[in-house]
matplotlib code that plots the C-alpha trace (Angstrom):
import matplotlib.pyplot as plt

x = [91.9, 95.6, 97.8, 101.4, 103.8, 104.8, 108.5, 110.5, 111.6, 114.8, 116.4, 119.9, 119.3, 118.2, 121.2, 123.6, 122.2, 122.3, 125.8, 127.1, 125.3, 126.7, 123.1, 122.6, 120.3, 122.2, 120.3, 122.7, 120.2, 117.9, 115.1, 115.5, 117.3, 121.0, 121.7, 124.1, 124.8, 125.8, 128.3, 125.5, 124.3, 121.1, 121.9, 119.3, 120.6, 118.9, 117.9, 115.6, 112.5, 114.0, 113.5, 115.4, 114.3, 116.2, 114.9, 116.2, 119.0, 117.1, 113.8, 112.0, 112.2, 108.8, 107.9, 107.7, 111.2, 112.6, 111.5, 114.0, 117.0, 120.2, 121.7, 124.2, 121.3, 119.6, 120.2, 119.3, 116.6, 114.7, 111.1, 111.2, 114.0, 112.6, 109.1, 110.5, 113.0, 110.2, 108.1, 110.8, 111.5, 107.9, 106.3, 104.0, 105.1, 103.4, 100.5, 101.4, 100.2, 97.9, 98.3, 94.8, 96.1, 99.6, 100.5]
y = [95.4, 95.0, 97.4, 97.8, 98.5, 102.1, 103.0, 103.8, 107.5, 109.0, 105.6, 107.1, 109.9, 107.4, 105.1, 108.0, 109.1, 105.6, 104.9, 108.1, 107.1, 103.5, 102.3, 103.4, 106.0, 109.3, 110.7, 112.0, 113.1, 115.4, 113.0, 113.9, 110.6, 110.8, 107.3, 107.0, 103.2, 103.7, 106.6, 109.2, 107.8, 105.8, 102.1, 101.3, 100.0, 99.1, 95.5, 93.3, 95.3, 98.7, 100.8, 104.0, 107.0, 109.9, 113.0, 116.6, 117.0, 120.1, 118.6, 122.0, 121.9, 121.6, 118.6, 120.6, 122.1, 118.7, 117.2, 119.4, 118.9, 117.3, 114.2, 116.2, 118.1, 114.8, 112.4, 108.7, 108.5, 105.6, 106.5, 106.7, 109.3, 111.3, 111.6, 112.6, 115.1, 116.7, 117.1, 118.9, 121.3, 122.0, 122.7, 125.8, 128.9, 129.3, 131.8, 135.3, 136.2, 139.2, 139.6, 138.2, 135.0, 136.0, 135.1]
z = [71.4, 71.9, 73.9, 73.2, 76.0, 76.5, 75.8, 78.9, 79.0, 80.4, 81.0, 80.2, 82.7, 85.4, 84.8, 84.9, 88.3, 89.7, 88.4, 90.1, 93.3, 93.2, 93.1, 96.7, 98.3, 98.6, 101.6, 104.2, 106.8, 104.8, 105.8, 109.4, 110.3, 111.0, 109.6, 112.4, 111.9, 108.3, 108.3, 108.0, 104.7, 104.1, 103.8, 101.2, 97.9, 94.7, 94.8, 96.7, 97.6, 97.6, 94.4, 94.0, 92.1, 90.5, 92.0, 92.6, 95.1, 96.2, 97.5, 97.3, 93.5, 91.9, 89.9, 86.7, 87.2, 88.2, 84.8, 83.0, 85.3, 84.1, 85.8, 87.9, 89.6, 90.5, 93.3, 94.0, 96.7, 98.3, 98.6, 102.5, 102.5, 99.6, 101.1, 104.5, 103.0, 101.0, 104.1, 105.9, 103.1, 102.0, 105.3, 105.1, 107.0, 110.3, 110.2, 111.3, 114.8, 115.0, 118.8, 119.6, 121.1, 122.1, 125.6]

ax = plt.figure().add_subplot(projection="3d")
ax.plot(x, y, z, "-o")
ax.set_aspect("equal")
plt.show()
């Protein structure tokens, strides 16, 4: 049994996002880190061991909605910044207090 490689999808979209970003992570603090040593922008660039992804600029966007976004609604993210930024925007709302344990 032979398996053929799968074709890459959305390469033009990915390249357009990376070109606009200068092949650099576009996080400017959404991850919770100020990136103070690098003028408030993540220093990670495409190359070496860092892989960038094209993901929504609005990290609260669902994966299903993100699949249909155009290049200008996407941003280049390194995985560390993207994961941290999604955590800060998708935290569940705190449970409403019913007064039982109010101090």
